[in-house]
C-alpha positions in Angstrom: -134.9 257.9 -68.8 -132.6 260.8 -68.1 -130.4 260.7 -65.0 -130.4 263.7 -62.7 -127.1 265.5 -62.2 -125.7 265.4 -58.6 -126.3 269.2 -58.3 -130.0 268.8 -59.1 -130.5 266.1 -56.4 -128.6 268.1 -53.8 -130.6 271.2 -54.6 -133.9 269.3 -54.4 -132.8 267.7 -51.1 -132.1 271.2 -49.7 -135.5 272.4 -50.9 -137.2 269.4 -49.4 -135.4 269.9 -46.1 -136.4 273.6 -46.0 -140.0 272.8 -46.7 -140.1 270.0 -44.1 -138.6 272.3 -41.6 -141.1 275.0 -42.3 -144.0 272.5 -42.0 -142.9 270.6 -38.9 -140.4 272.9 -37.1 -140.2 276.6 -36.2 -138.7 279.2 -38.5 -138.6 283.0 -38.5 -139.0 284.9 -41.8 -137.7 288.4 -42.5 -134.3 290.0 -42.6 -134.4 292.1 -39.4 -136.0 289.4 -37.3 -133.5 286.7 -38.7 -130.5 288.9 -38.0 -131.7 289.6 -34.4 -132.3 285.9 -33.7 -128.9 285.0 -35.2 -127.1 287.7 -33.1 -128.8 286.6 -29.9 -127.7 283.0 -30.5 -131.3 281.7 -30.5 -131.1 280.5 -34.1 -129.9 277.0 -34.9 -129.3 277.9 -38.6 -129.7 280.8 -41.0 -130.8 280.1 -44.6 -129.8 282.7 -47.1 -131.1 283.1 -50.7 -128.5 283.2 -53.5 -129.5 286.8 -54.5 -129.6 288.2 -51.0 -128.6 291.9 -51.1 -124.8 292.3 -50.4 -125.1 294.5 -47.3 -127.7 292.3 -45.8 -125.6 289.2 -46.5 -122.5 290.8 -45.0 -124.4 291.6 -41.8 -125.9 288.2 -41.6 -122.5 286.5 -42.1 -120.8 288.7 -39.5 -123.5 288.1 -36.8 -123.7 284.4 -37.5 -119.9 284.2 -37.2 -120.0 286.0 -33.8 -122.8 283.8 -32.5 -121.6 280.5 -34.0 -124.8 280.0 -36.0 -124.2 277.9 -39.2 -125.3 279.4 -42.5 -126.9 277.4 -45.4 -126.7 279.2 -48.7 -129.7 278.3 -50.8 -128.7 278.2 -54.4 -131.9 279.8 -55.8 -133.3 283.3 -55.7 -135.3 284.9 -52.9 -138.5 284.2 -55.0 -137.5 280.5 -55.2 -136.8 280.3 -51.5 -140.2 281.9 -50.7 -141.8 279.4 -53.0 -140.0 276.4 -51.4 -141.0 277.8 -47.9 -144.6 278.1 -49.0 -144.7 281.9 -48.8 -146.4 284.1 -51.4 -143.4 286.6 -51.4 -139.6 286.6 -51.7 -137.6 285.5 -48.7 -134.0 286.6 -48.6 -133.3 285.2 -45.1 -134.9 282.8 -42.8 -133.8 281.4 -39.4 -134.4 277.9 -38.1 -135.3 277.9 -34.4 -136.4 274.3 -34.4 -135.7 271.8 -37.2 -138.8 269.6 -36.5 -138.7 266.4 -38.5 -136.3 267.8 -41.2 -132.6 267.0 -41.7 -131.8 270.6 -42.4 -129.2 271.0 -39.6 -127.2 268.1 -41.1 -126.9 270.0 -44.4 -124.7 272.8 -42.8 -122.0 270.3 -41.7 
């Protein structure tokens, strides 16, 4: 039986936490809505896909820094983030408003 690499287990735990948060908590999808929630300080965390467009990523990073919102960088692409979140389309950014039963907020620390 092959052992999993530590990177694989952490990636799967992030994916599991995102899915659990989407299922049991409250999240907002979409770049514009996510950035507005982050800037207003209503977001508890912002999740960013690994291939998020550079200008969008810079805006998100700047607004999260101003508001003190933690950022979780998802290692996969926006298509993979959309799949993990159960959406039929790519997701570059999503914002966690309520973590629900997930441990996603612990991953940013």
